[in-house]
MARLUM-927939 format. One record per residue: residue in three letters; x, y, z of N, C-alpha, C in turn; chain. Coordinates in Angstrom, 2 decimals. Example, Ala and Ser with C-alpha at 12.3 -4.5 7.8 and 13.67 -1.06 7.14 Angstrom:
# MARLUM-927939
(site ALA (13.19 -5.69 7.80) (12.30 -4.50 7.80) (13.20 -3.30 7.80) A)
(site SER (12.85 -2.25 7.08) (13.67 -1.06 7.14) (12.90 0.03 7.87) A)
//
This chain:
# MARLUM-927939
(site UNK (90.51 78.26 114.92) (89.84 78.68 113.66) (90.54 78.17 112.41) A)
(site UNK (90.10 77.87 111.48) (90.28 77.41 110.17) (91.91 78.60 109.20) A)
(site UNK (93.06 77.86 109.40) (94.18 78.63 108.72) (93.60 79.39 107.51) A)
(site UNK (93.03 78.71 106.77) (92.43 79.27 105.17) (91.71 80.75 105.82) A)
(site UNK (90.96 80.51 106.61) (89.85 81.39 106.91) (90.64 82.61 107.38) A)
(site UNK (91.62 82.68 108.32) (92.35 83.53 108.79) (93.03 84.31 107.63) A)
(site UNK (94.02 83.37 106.88) (94.78 84.22 106.10) (94.04 84.78 105.14) A)
(site UNK (92.67 84.40 104.59) (91.77 84.99 103.40) (91.42 86.29 104.11) A)
(site UNK (90.97 86.33 105.53) (90.63 87.55 106.24) (91.59 88.57 105.95) A)
(site UNK (92.93 88.15 106.72) (93.99 89.11 106.39) (94.11 89.44 105.13) A)
(site UNK (94.25 88.86 104.23) (94.33 89.08 102.77) (93.21 90.20 102.30) A)
(site UNK (92.09 90.13 102.86) (90.91 90.98 102.21) (91.29 92.26 102.98) A)
(site UNK (91.71 92.56 104.28) (92.06 93.71 104.91) (93.12 94.26 104.12) A)
(site UNK (94.10 93.61 103.97) (95.24 93.86 103.22) (95.02 94.92 101.68) A)
(site UNK (94.44 93.79 101.13) (93.60 94.48 99.71) (93.31 95.72 99.91) A)
(site UNK (92.21 95.98 100.66) (91.55 97.25 101.11) (92.35 98.49 101.34) A)
(site UNK (93.41 97.90 102.25) (94.26 99.00 102.62) (95.19 99.50 101.93) A)
(site UNK (95.72 98.59 100.75) (96.65 98.75 99.80) (96.19 99.68 98.77) A)
(site UNK (94.82 98.90 98.46) (94.26 100.17 97.30) (93.59 101.34 97.74) A)
(site UNK (93.39 101.13 99.12) (92.96 102.95 99.49) (94.26 103.83 99.30) A)
(site UNK (95.68 103.41 99.39) (96.64 104.18 99.37) (97.03 104.39 98.07) A)
(site UNK (96.75 103.38 96.99) (96.78 103.51 95.40) (95.77 104.62 95.37) A)
(site UNK (94.66 104.39 95.77) (93.39 105.58 95.31) (93.78 106.92 95.77) A)
(site UNK (94.39 107.13 96.93) (94.79 108.16 97.92) (95.28 109.56 96.73) A)
(site UNK (96.23 109.19 95.85) (96.84 110.28 95.29) (95.65 110.72 94.19) A)
(site UNK (94.82 109.74 93.72) (93.77 110.05 92.85) (92.55 110.88 93.24) A)
(site UNK (92.17 110.35 94.45) (91.19 110.73 95.40) (91.60 112.41 95.59) A)
(site UNK (92.98 112.72 95.99) (92.89 113.95 96.26) (92.80 114.89 94.77) A)
(site UNK (93.29 114.86 93.88) (93.33 115.41 92.51) (91.90 115.46 92.07) A)
(site UNK (91.13 114.18 91.87) (90.03 114.15 91.33) (88.92 114.61 92.09) A)
(site UNK (88.90 114.18 93.49) (87.98 114.81 94.55) (88.07 116.37 94.81) A)
(site UNK (89.14 116.75 94.87) (89.31 118.19 95.34) (89.59 119.24 94.09) A)
(site UNK (90.06 118.73 92.97) (90.35 119.81 91.99) (89.31 119.29 90.71) A)
(site UNK (88.73 118.24 91.10) (87.87 117.60 89.66) (88.38 117.61 88.38) A)
(site UNK (89.62 116.70 88.36) (90.55 116.62 87.55) (90.95 115.09 87.71) A)
(site UNK (90.37 114.26 86.64) (90.43 112.73 86.43) (91.40 112.77 85.59) A)
(site UNK (92.67 112.28 86.57) (94.24 111.93 86.12) (94.46 110.54 85.65) A)
(site UNK (93.99 110.35 84.36) (94.26 109.08 83.86) (95.67 108.61 83.75) A)
(site UNK (96.27 109.55 84.02) (97.93 108.86 84.07) (98.22 108.45 85.64) A)
(site UNK (97.11 108.68 86.59) (97.72 108.41 88.05) (98.42 106.82 87.79) A)
(site UNK (97.85 105.81 87.15) (98.53 104.34 87.41) (100.11 104.46 86.90) A)
(site UNK (100.14 105.62 85.65) (101.59 105.74 85.33) (102.66 106.20 86.53) A)
(site UNK (101.92 107.18 87.12) (102.72 107.65 88.54) (102.75 106.72 89.65) A)
(site UNK (102.00 105.87 89.54) (102.22 104.40 90.82) (103.56 103.76 90.18) A)
(site UNK (103.21 103.60 88.73) (104.18 102.67 88.16) (106.12 103.42 88.13) A)
(site UNK (105.89 104.65 87.95) (107.22 105.27 88.07) (107.70 104.93 89.34) A)
(site UNK (106.68 105.20 90.36) (107.36 105.07 91.79) (107.89 103.63 91.90) A)
(site UNK (106.89 102.80 91.24) (107.78 101.21 91.43) (109.11 101.00 90.71) A)
(site UNK (109.19 101.64 89.64) (110.61 101.87 88.98) (111.55 102.31 89.61) A)
(site UNK (111.30 103.38 90.20) (112.02 104.20 91.24) (112.66 103.50 92.28) A)
(site UNK (111.68 102.51 93.13) (112.00 101.42 94.06) (112.97 100.62 93.61) A)
(site UNK (112.72 99.85 92.30) (113.62 99.11 91.62) (114.94 99.66 91.58) A)
(site UNK (115.25 100.85 91.05) (116.47 101.54 90.92) (117.25 101.84 92.18) A)
(site UNK (116.48 102.14 93.12) (117.10 102.43 94.42) (117.40 100.95 95.14) A)
(site UNK (117.05 100.14 95.17) (117.58 98.84 95.50) (118.65 98.35 94.46) A)
(site UNK (118.54 98.55 93.19) (119.56 98.30 92.25) (120.90 98.75 92.73) A)
(site UNK (120.38 100.10 93.36) (121.97 100.58 93.58) (122.33 100.49 94.64) A)
(site UNK (121.88 99.54 95.52) (122.41 98.98 96.85) (121.75 100.16 97.88) A)
(site UNK (121.09 100.78 97.44) (120.64 101.74 98.51) (119.50 101.22 99.75) A)
(site UNK (119.52 101.54 100.82) (118.51 101.21 101.60) (117.19 101.65 101.22) A)
(site UNK (116.19 100.67 101.28) (114.80 100.85 100.57) (114.04 101.69 101.05) A)
(site UNK (114.36 102.19 102.28) (113.61 103.10 102.87) (113.75 104.66 101.94) A)
(site UNK (115.12 104.65 101.24) (115.18 105.73 100.38) (114.70 105.80 99.19) A)
(site UNK (113.88 104.87 98.99) (112.96 105.00 97.67) (111.74 105.83 98.15) A)
(site UNK (111.55 105.94 99.37) (110.19 106.72 99.43) (110.47 108.23 99.17) A)
(site UNK (111.43 108.78 99.69) (111.51 110.28 99.39) (112.12 110.27 97.70) A)
(site UNK (112.83 109.42 97.32) (113.06 109.14 95.94) (111.85 109.50 94.81) A)
(site UNK (111.03 108.43 95.21) (109.92 108.19 94.48) (109.05 109.65 94.59) A)
(site UNK (108.83 109.86 95.79) (108.17 111.31 95.88) (108.78 112.68 95.23) A)
(site UNK (109.89 112.59 95.35) (110.62 113.79 94.27) (110.33 113.69 92.88) A)
(site UNK (110.68 112.61 92.42) (110.44 111.95 91.16) (109.27 112.36 90.78) A)
(site UNK (107.97 111.77 91.25) (106.66 111.80 90.75) (106.19 113.14 91.25) A)
(site UNK (106.82 113.92 91.94) (106.25 115.00 92.43) (106.82 116.40 91.32) A)
(site UNK (108.04 115.81 90.97) (108.65 116.77 89.89) (108.03 116.79 88.68) A)
(site UNK (107.93 115.65 88.24) (106.80 115.49 86.66) (105.19 115.74 87.21) A)
(site UNK (104.85 115.88 88.05) (103.69 116.55 88.70) (103.54 117.78 88.51) A)
(site UNK (104.64 118.56 88.72) (104.99 119.88 88.78) (104.78 120.44 87.65) A)
(site UNK (105.54 119.63 86.52) (105.54 120.05 85.14) (104.38 119.76 84.51) A)
(site UNK (103.63 118.62 84.61) (102.49 118.53 84.03) (101.36 119.71 84.37) A)
(site UNK (101.34 119.82 85.94) (100.32 121.04 86.15) (100.67 122.34 85.52) A)
(site UNK (101.94 122.51 85.34) (102.29 123.95 85.04) (102.05 124.06 83.20) A)
(site UNK (102.34 122.99 82.47) (102.43 122.93 81.22) (101.11 122.13 80.56) A)
(site UNK (100.36 121.44 81.18) (99.32 120.94 80.66) (97.97 121.19 81.39) A)
(site UNK (97.73 120.77 82.56) (96.87 120.98 83.65) (96.29 122.67 83.68) A)
(site UNK (97.37 123.46 84.17) (96.76 124.93 84.38) (96.32 125.38 83.01) A)
(site UNK (97.18 125.22 81.69) (96.69 125.96 80.81) (95.27 125.18 80.37) A)
(site UNK (94.82 124.36 80.53) (93.30 123.41 80.39) (92.51 124.10 81.60) A)
(site UNK (92.92 125.11 82.44) (92.08 125.45 83.42) (91.54 124.37 84.27) A)
(site UNK (91.83 123.41 84.44) (91.56 122.22 85.19) (89.99 121.77 84.71) A)
(site UNK (89.71 122.17 83.38) (88.60 121.45 82.55) (88.41 119.93 82.89) A)
(site UNK (87.49 119.24 83.62) (87.43 117.81 84.08) (87.81 117.05 82.39) A)
(site UNK (86.84 117.64 81.29) (86.71 116.66 80.29) (88.39 116.63 79.71) A)
(site UNK (88.86 118.11 79.30) (89.89 118.37 78.49) (90.98 117.80 79.30) A)
(site UNK (91.31 118.01 80.53) (92.31 117.22 81.49) (92.15 115.58 81.31) A)
(site UNK (90.82 114.90 81.46) (90.99 113.76 81.29) (91.80 113.52 79.94) A)
(site UNK (91.41 114.12 78.95) (91.95 113.49 77.65) (93.59 113.91 77.23) A)
(site UNK (93.97 114.90 78.25) (95.44 115.40 78.18) (96.08 114.32 79.01) A)
(site UNK (95.33 114.03 80.45) (96.39 112.93 80.98) (96.15 111.40 80.31) A)
(site UNK (95.25 111.23 79.74) (95.49 109.83 79.17) (96.51 109.84 78.08) A)
(site UNK (96.56 111.04 77.41) (97.80 110.93 76.31) (99.09 111.34 77.30) A)
(site UNK (99.21 111.74 78.21) (100.52 111.68 79.09) (100.74 110.49 79.72) A)
(site UNK (99.31 109.27 80.11) (99.72 107.96 80.31) (100.57 107.28 79.27) A)
(site UNK (100.15 107.14 78.08) (100.66 107.00 77.04) (102.47 107.25 77.15) A)
(site UNK (102.57 108.29 77.09) (103.83 108.87 76.98) (104.63 108.26 78.09) A)
(site UNK (104.15 108.35 79.16) (105.13 107.65 80.60) (105.25 106.40 80.33) A)
(site UNK (104.54 105.49 80.03) (104.68 104.03 79.55) (105.64 104.01 78.49) A)
(site UNK (105.37 104.57 77.24) (106.51 104.45 76.39) (108.08 105.04 76.84) A)
(site UNK (108.08 106.04 77.34) (109.47 106.31 78.08) (110.11 105.15 79.17) A)
(site UNK (109.02 104.72 79.89) (109.71 103.53 80.36) (109.97 102.38 79.82) A)
(site UNK (109.19 102.26 78.76) (109.47 101.08 78.00) (110.98 100.87 77.41) A)
(site UNK (110.93 102.14 76.71) (112.55 102.74 76.19) (113.65 102.39 77.18) A)
(site UNK (113.26 102.76 78.51) (114.54 103.04 79.53) (114.66 101.18 79.96) A)
(site UNK (113.52 100.71 80.30) (113.80 99.51 80.96) (113.12 98.32 80.18) A)
(site UNK (112.52 98.43 78.79) (112.05 97.21 78.29) (110.82 97.15 78.48) A)
(site UNK (110.08 95.89 78.01) (108.73 95.38 78.05) (108.99 94.52 79.56) A)
(site UNK (109.84 93.74 79.71) (109.95 92.44 80.70) (109.66 93.13 82.01) A)
(site UNK (109.58 92.03 82.64) (109.16 92.41 84.32) (110.41 92.35 84.70) A)
(site UNK (110.12 93.33 85.94) (111.41 93.65 86.93) (110.68 93.29 88.42) A)
(site UNK (111.58 92.74 89.22) (111.09 92.00 90.61) (112.14 93.08 91.70) A)
(site UNK (111.31 93.39 92.48) (111.78 94.11 93.65) (111.87 93.21 94.87) A)
(site UNK (113.01 93.29 95.62) (113.06 92.39 96.76) (112.52 92.66 97.76) A)
(site UNK (111.52 92.03 98.38) (110.97 92.17 99.97) (111.87 92.33 100.94) A)
(site UNK (111.55 93.95 101.17) (112.79 94.74 102.42) (112.68 93.91 103.33) A)
(site UNK (111.56 93.51 104.03) (111.36 92.58 105.46) (111.03 91.60 105.30) A)
(site UNK (112.02 90.18 105.45) (111.41 89.20 105.24) (110.89 88.33 106.57) A)
(site UNK (110.34 87.14 106.60) (110.01 86.76 107.53) (108.52 86.72 107.60) A)
(site UNK (107.82 86.24 109.01) (106.57 86.37 109.05) (106.15 86.38 110.70) A)
(site UNK (104.77 86.69 110.96) (104.38 86.87 112.34) (103.10 86.00 112.38) A)
(site UNK (103.13 85.44 113.10) (102.02 84.19 113.69) (100.91 85.28 114.14) A)
(site UNK (99.47 85.11 113.58) (98.33 85.42 114.04) (97.23 84.44 114.31) A)
(site UNK (96.64 84.40 115.33) (95.80 83.12 115.53) (96.47 82.04 114.91) A)
(site UNK (97.66 81.69 115.22) (98.08 80.47 114.86) (98.75 80.37 113.41) A)
(site UNK (98.50 81.28 112.73) (98.79 81.34 111.36) (99.63 82.10 110.75) A)
(site UNK (100.89 82.09 110.32) (102.09 82.88 109.52) (101.50 83.43 108.70) A)
(site UNK (101.73 84.96 108.96) (101.79 86.08 107.95) (102.58 86.94 107.29) A)
(site UNK (103.36 87.26 106.06) (104.11 88.22 105.82) (104.45 89.21 106.81) A)
(site UNK (105.59 89.31 107.26) (105.75 90.52 107.86) (105.65 92.00 107.09) A)
(site UNK (106.16 92.09 106.02) (105.81 93.04 105.36) (104.39 93.50 104.75) A)
(site UNK (103.79 92.67 104.77) (102.46 93.14 104.20) (101.78 93.78 105.48) A)
(site UNK (102.16 93.23 106.70) (101.61 93.79 108.08) (102.07 94.94 108.26) A)
(site UNK (103.50 95.28 108.20) (103.82 96.62 108.02) (103.17 97.50 106.99) A)
(site UNK (102.80 97.28 106.11) (101.99 98.26 104.73) (100.88 98.47 105.44) A)
(site UNK (100.17 97.24 106.06) (98.60 97.50 106.75) (98.63 98.64 108.04) A)
(site UNK (99.66 98.52 108.59) (99.80 99.43 109.60) (100.26 100.89 109.11) A)
(site UNK (100.93 100.91 108.25) (101.31 102.32 107.49) (100.03 102.80 106.90) A)
(site UNK (99.25 102.15 106.21) (98.02 102.51 105.57) (97.07 102.84 106.30) A)
(site UNK (96.82 102.33 107.86) (95.87 102.69 108.68) (96.42 103.95 109.63) A)
(site UNK (97.86 104.24 109.81) (98.20 105.23 110.24) (98.19 106.68 109.31) A)
(site UNK (98.27 106.46 107.87) (98.29 107.32 106.90) (96.80 107.91 106.90) A)
(site UNK (95.76 107.11 106.58) (94.54 107.49 106.58) (94.05 107.92 107.97) A)
(site UNK (94.27 107.71 109.05) (93.89 108.37 110.32) (94.55 109.70 110.23) A)
(site UNK (95.76 109.88 109.79) (96.24 111.40 109.65) (95.74 112.01 108.95) A)
(site UNK (95.46 111.63 107.66) (94.60 112.31 106.73) (93.46 112.78 107.04) A)
(site UNK (92.49 111.87 107.88) (91.38 112.49 108.03) (91.40 113.42 109.36) A)
(site UNK (92.39 113.58 110.01) (92.45 114.48 111.14) (92.85 115.92 110.26) A)
(site UNK (94.11 115.69 109.35) (94.60 116.90 108.78) (93.37 117.34 108.06) A)
(site UNK (92.69 116.94 107.35) (91.61 117.37 106.52) (90.47 117.72 107.16) A)
(site UNK (90.39 117.66 108.42) (89.27 118.19 109.14) (89.59 119.26 109.86) A)
(site UNK (90.84 119.38 110.37) (91.34 120.48 111.35) (92.38 121.57 110.82) A)
(site UNK (93.32 120.93 109.76) (94.12 121.86 109.31) (93.70 122.94 108.65) A)
(site UNK (94.58 124.22 108.60) (93.79 125.20 107.67) (94.25 125.00 106.29) A)
(site UNK (95.12 124.28 105.60) (95.03 123.68 104.36) (94.12 123.36 104.02) A)
(site UNK (93.50 122.39 104.74) (92.14 121.52 104.35) (90.96 122.50 104.32) A)
(site UNK (91.08 123.44 105.10) (89.88 124.41 105.00) (89.89 125.22 103.67) A)
(site UNK (91.08 125.57 103.39) (91.55 126.57 102.18) (90.88 125.61 101.07) A)
(site UNK (91.30 124.47 101.02) (91.08 123.64 99.64) (89.80 123.63 99.50) A)
(site UNK (88.91 122.97 100.85) (87.38 123.18 100.70) (86.82 124.58 100.23) A)
(site UNK (87.53 125.61 100.60) (87.00 126.91 100.21) (87.19 127.18 98.98) A)
(site UNK (88.27 126.72 98.26) (88.87 127.07 97.17) (87.93 126.03 95.97) A)
(site UNK (87.55 124.95 96.27) (86.64 124.10 95.58) (85.18 124.46 95.88) A)
(site UNK (84.71 125.03 96.83) (83.33 125.50 96.97) (83.05 126.52 96.12) A)
(site UNK (84.30 127.74 96.21) (83.85 129.06 95.77) (85.27 129.75 95.43) A)
(site UNK (85.97 129.33 94.32) (87.04 129.77 93.93) (87.30 131.24 93.70) A)
(site UNK (86.00 131.97 93.40) (86.44 133.45 93.49) (86.24 133.97 94.72) A)
(site UNK (85.50 133.37 95.63) (85.46 134.16 96.71) (86.34 133.89 97.64) A)
(site UNK (87.10 132.31 97.34) (88.31 132.02 98.20) (89.36 132.91 97.76) A)
(site UNK (89.58 133.34 96.44) (90.66 134.31 95.74) (90.31 135.62 96.53) A)
(site UNK (89.15 136.15 96.61) (88.93 137.33 97.13) (89.33 137.49 98.47) A)
(site UNK (89.19 136.42 99.67) (89.56 136.68 100.41) (91.20 136.29 101.14) A)
(site UNK (91.76 136.00 100.04) (93.20 136.06 100.26) (93.84 134.66 99.94) A)
(site UNK (92.98 133.88 99.63) (93.49 132.25 99.52) (94.37 132.34 98.07) A)
(site UNK (95.29 132.15 97.95) (95.92 131.78 96.63) (95.76 130.53 95.88) A)
(site UNK (94.49 130.61 95.31) (93.97 129.33 94.71) (95.06 128.81 93.90) A)
(site UNK (95.53 129.50 92.87) (96.41 129.00 91.71) (97.49 127.77 92.40) A)
(site UNK (98.18 128.65 93.37) (99.47 127.92 93.98) (98.75 126.89 95.04) A)
(site UNK (97.77 126.92 95.81) (96.83 125.74 96.38) (96.57 124.77 95.34) A)
(site UNK (96.19 125.06 94.30) (95.50 123.92 93.40) (97.01 123.29 92.98) A)
(site UNK (98.08 124.07 92.42) (99.26 123.24 91.99) (99.73 122.46 93.19) A)
(site UNK (99.84 122.76 94.44) (100.60 122.17 95.63) (99.62 120.62 95.55) A)
(site UNK (98.33 120.74 95.21) (97.36 119.66 95.77) (97.62 118.72 94.77) A)
(site UNK (97.70 119.29 93.35) (98.04 118.38 92.35) (99.59 117.68 92.50) A)
(site UNK (100.38 118.20 93.05) (101.95 117.71 93.01) (101.89 116.85 94.33) A)
(site UNK (100.87 117.08 95.34) (101.13 116.19 96.47) (100.19 114.93 95.97) A)
(site UNK (99.35 114.79 95.28) (98.56 113.78 94.75) (99.59 112.84 93.77) A)
(site UNK (100.52 113.46 92.92) (101.30 112.55 91.91) (102.36 112.11 93.01) A)
(site UNK (103.16 112.99 94.00) (103.94 112.38 94.79) (103.70 111.59 95.80) A)
(site UNK (102.27 111.20 96.32) (101.67 110.17 97.10) (101.36 109.06 96.13) A)
(site UNK (101.67 109.29 94.86) (101.37 107.87 93.83) (102.57 107.54 93.93) A)
(site UNK (103.42 107.88 93.82) (104.97 107.26 93.67) (105.49 106.80 94.69) A)
(site UNK (104.92 107.54 96.39) (104.91 106.49 97.56) (104.39 105.43 97.55) A)
(site UNK (103.10 105.27 96.95) (102.43 104.09 97.04) (102.80 102.92 96.13) A)
(site UNK (103.40 103.20 94.90) (104.42 102.37 94.13) (105.55 101.89 94.87) A)
(site UNK (106.18 102.80 95.63) (107.30 101.99 96.37) (106.70 101.07 97.39) A)
(site UNK (105.55 101.20 98.12) (105.18 100.47 99.04) (104.57 99.36 98.29) A)
(site UNK (104.12 98.83 96.83) (103.37 97.92 96.44) (104.70 97.14 95.46) A)
(site UNK (105.81 97.83 95.24) (106.59 97.48 94.06) (107.17 95.93 94.66) A)
(site UNK (107.50 95.83 95.76) (108.06 94.09 96.37) (107.04 93.06 96.16) A)
(site UNK (105.75 93.60 96.03) (104.63 92.47 96.01) (103.78 92.21 94.63) A)
(site UNK (104.60 93.07 93.58) (103.72 92.78 92.37) (104.66 93.06 91.27) A)
(site UNK (104.55 92.29 90.12) (105.53 92.33 88.99) (105.50 93.95 88.25) A)
(site UNK (106.80 94.49 88.07) (106.67 95.84 88.01) (107.14 95.73 86.41) A)
(site UNK (106.32 96.34 85.52) (106.30 96.44 84.10) (105.45 97.72 83.56) A)
(site UNK (105.89 98.20 82.42) (105.41 99.30 81.93) (103.71 99.66 81.97) A)
(site UNK (103.11 98.49 81.62) (101.59 98.49 81.58) (100.86 98.42 83.10) A)
(site UNK (101.47 98.30 83.97) (100.68 97.86 85.33) (100.00 98.87 85.59) A)
(site UNK (100.15 100.17 85.11) (99.29 101.28 85.55) (98.18 101.25 85.29) A)
(site UNK (97.75 100.38 84.14) (96.51 100.25 83.26) (95.17 99.61 84.57) A)
(site UNK (95.85 98.74 84.88) (95.36 97.75 86.20) (94.97 98.69 87.19) A)
(site UNK (96.11 99.37 87.84) (95.84 100.13 88.93) (94.61 101.25 88.86) A)
(site UNK (95.02 101.96 87.50) (93.87 103.07 87.38) (92.43 102.89 87.09) A)
(site UNK (92.40 101.61 86.53) (90.68 100.99 86.64) (90.33 100.80 87.96) A)
(site UNK (91.18 99.85 88.96) (90.67 99.70 90.31) (90.45 100.78 91.00) A)
(site UNK (91.25 101.81 90.86) (91.28 103.42 91.68) (89.99 104.21 91.27) A)
(site UNK (89.82 103.86 90.00) (88.35 104.75 89.50) (87.06 103.91 90.25) A)
(site UNK (87.22 102.50 90.18) (86.05 101.72 90.54) (85.78 102.46 91.73) A)
(site UNK (86.57 102.20 92.88) (86.78 102.74 94.14) (85.84 104.04 94.36) A)
(site UNK (86.56 104.77 93.64) (86.21 106.25 93.79) (84.47 106.60 93.33) A)
(site UNK (83.83 105.87 92.06) (82.86 105.64 91.70) (82.01 105.02 92.79) A)
(site UNK (82.44 103.98 93.64) (81.34 103.42 94.50) (81.54 104.08 95.72) A)
(site UNK (82.65 104.81 96.26) (82.80 105.55 97.56) (82.21 106.82 97.38) A)
(site UNK (82.61 107.53 96.68) (82.22 109.09 96.19) (83.60 109.70 96.32) A)
(site UNK (83.69 111.16 95.67) (84.76 111.70 95.68) (84.80 112.75 96.64) A)
(site UNK (85.80 113.17 96.88) (86.02 114.58 97.97) (86.05 114.04 99.08) A)
(site UNK (85.76 113.11 99.91) (85.83 112.60 101.26) (86.47 111.79 101.87) A)
(site UNK (87.05 111.44 103.07) (88.03 110.49 103.32) (86.95 109.53 103.46) A)
(site UNK (86.13 109.67 103.59) (84.96 108.46 104.09) (84.37 107.67 102.83) A)
(site UNK (83.91 108.39 101.76) (84.30 107.83 100.34) (85.65 107.15 99.65) A)
(site UNK (86.62 107.55 99.98) (87.81 106.87 99.92) (87.90 105.35 100.48) A)
(site UNK (87.38 105.66 101.82) (87.73 104.28 102.75) (86.35 103.51 101.95) A)
(site UNK (85.43 104.05 102.08) (84.03 102.91 101.52) (84.45 102.27 100.29) A)
(site UNK (84.78 103.15 99.35) (84.88 102.56 97.96) (86.21 101.50 97.90) A)
(site UNK (87.30 101.68 98.74) (88.21 101.02 98.75) (87.97 99.49 99.22) A)
(site UNK (86.89 99.77 100.20) (86.65 98.36 101.31) (85.76 97.46 100.39) A)
(site UNK (85.14 98.30 99.77) (84.08 97.70 99.05) (84.63 96.87 97.51) A)
(site UNK (85.52 97.55 97.00) (86.30 97.00 95.90) (87.00 96.30 96.03) A)
(site UNK (88.10 96.80 96.93) (88.99 95.96 97.77) (88.88 94.35 98.18) A)
(site UNK (87.59 94.43 99.10) (86.78 93.12 99.51) (86.41 92.50 98.51) A)
(site UNK (85.64 93.11 97.32) (85.02 92.25 96.42) (86.05 91.56 95.36) A)
(site UNK (87.05 92.28 95.30) (88.28 91.85 94.37) (89.08 90.51 95.03) A)
(site UNK (89.46 90.61 96.37) (89.92 89.74 97.05) (89.07 88.42 97.18) A)
(site UNK (87.87 88.72 97.73) (87.15 87.66 97.99) (87.07 86.71 96.70) A)
(site UNK (86.28 87.49 95.86) (85.97 86.74 94.57) (87.08 86.09 93.91) A)
(site UNK (88.33 86.74 93.91) (89.41 86.06 93.27) (90.18 85.01 93.77) A)
(site UNK (89.60 84.77 94.97) (90.16 83.60 95.81) (89.07 82.47 95.83) A)
(site UNK (87.62 82.73 95.94) (86.77 81.72 95.84) (86.51 81.79 94.44) A)
(site UNK (86.57 82.61 93.38) (86.33 82.13 91.89) (87.53 82.02 91.09) A)
(site UNK (87.55 83.30 90.81) (88.53 83.69 89.83) (88.95 85.29 89.55) A)
(site UNK (90.25 85.67 89.44) (90.37 87.23 89.03) (89.39 87.51 88.15) A)
(site UNK (89.01 86.83 86.87) (88.19 87.41 86.00) (86.60 87.83 86.35) A)
(site UNK (86.23 86.96 87.40) (84.90 87.18 87.83) (85.08 88.23 88.74) A)
(site UNK (86.00 88.51 89.47) (85.98 89.46 90.51) (86.19 90.77 89.68) A)
(site UNK (86.63 90.93 88.20) (86.84 92.19 87.52) (85.57 92.55 86.87) A)
(site UNK (84.70 91.68 86.60) (83.15 91.67 86.01) (82.50 92.33 87.07) A)
(site UNK (82.47 91.60 88.13) (81.81 91.87 89.58) (82.11 93.40 89.67) A)
(site UNK (83.20 94.08 89.95) (83.63 95.39 89.91) (82.84 96.38 88.85) A)
(site UNK (83.16 95.77 87.63) (82.63 96.29 86.57) (81.19 96.77 86.72) A)
(site UNK (80.58 95.78 86.93) (78.91 96.07 87.08) (78.30 96.48 88.38) A)
(site UNK (79.22 96.52 89.23) (78.77 97.47 90.54) (79.20 98.64 90.03) A)
(site UNK (80.29 99.13 89.51) (80.36 100.43 89.04) (79.40 100.95 88.33) A)
(site UNK (79.27 100.25 86.90) (78.06 100.60 86.26) (76.67 100.89 86.74) A)
(site UNK (76.21 100.09 87.85) (75.13 100.28 88.33) (75.27 101.54 89.34) A)
(site UNK (76.27 101.76 90.11) (76.33 103.18 90.74) (76.39 104.25 89.74) A)
(site UNK (77.06 104.16 88.75) (76.79 105.48 87.66) (75.76 105.43 87.27) A)
(site UNK (74.65 104.49 87.10) (73.55 104.58 87.07) (72.64 105.33 88.02) A)
(site UNK (72.42 104.59 88.90) (71.72 104.72 89.93) (72.21 105.71 90.88) A)
(site UNK (73.35 106.16 91.35) (74.08 106.78 92.38) (75.45 107.29 91.97) A)
(site UNK (75.24 108.34 90.86) (76.69 108.65 90.40) (77.49 109.69 91.09) A)
(site UNK (77.30 109.80 92.11) (77.91 110.73 93.19) (78.71 109.70 94.18) A)
(site UNK (77.95 108.39 94.17) (78.94 107.62 95.01) (77.99 107.34 96.51) A)
(site UNK (78.61 106.65 97.30) (78.08 106.41 98.33) (78.16 107.89 99.37) A)
(site UNK (79.23 108.47 99.73) (79.72 109.59 100.46) (80.34 110.56 99.69) A)
(site UNK (79.70 111.25 98.84) (80.18 112.57 98.02) (80.34 113.52 98.90) A)
(site UNK (81.48 114.50 98.14) (81.59 115.76 98.78) (80.21 116.64 98.84) A)
(site UNK (79.99 117.25 100.10) (78.67 118.03 100.37) (78.49 119.20 99.23) A)
//
């Protein structure tokens, strides 16, 4: 088999799985709470900078995972309490509020680290031979982790009591409160979990992308495209949207150019917003 074809095929799978991890935190917040967190990309960016600081301090790279989850989760906790909750989770008002939050986070990071690019060393060097073609071991590890996370999330959401409570809260919050579900605490924990996972996603991608204050803008656009196409509030929609957008981006970027790939994703998203605004697999 042609080595170029093998490498490109693995790259497409990699892009899909990594996009799914970046989208995951936004899908939790937007799909379950109806909050379009425009600052989601900035939470991923904060996770990247957390990984940079952990590595700069000489600590094991694995320590960046809990560190990013704590930092982004703590920020999310404050944001939910002082920004999202007072707006009563209104979709339009929280969209504007988180847009301003994204600006604030970018400026704070810019003040702390400057506008220059930061690089994070790849924690696992070397490559693995697949069908006669060498492929970076760290990318393969991220792919395996992504598959495991999506599988566990699917099982948890389908069977765990917390998943059932979240579905009940979203479907009928008044009735959920009446039967004893603490909707306020559940909504808070869901929002914090989404921001914490955004930080973890940042740790995952930090060694493979230039880390800079404006990187969140591209991340939120791609994540939004994936949710528009796949649909919000379901694991199937998350995977489908990430597969279509991630595959389109990777394939067209390699075959034509990144600009063409972006235009194709934009046109596809507009088409879905026009003809199928709830996506392929929306929440029932």
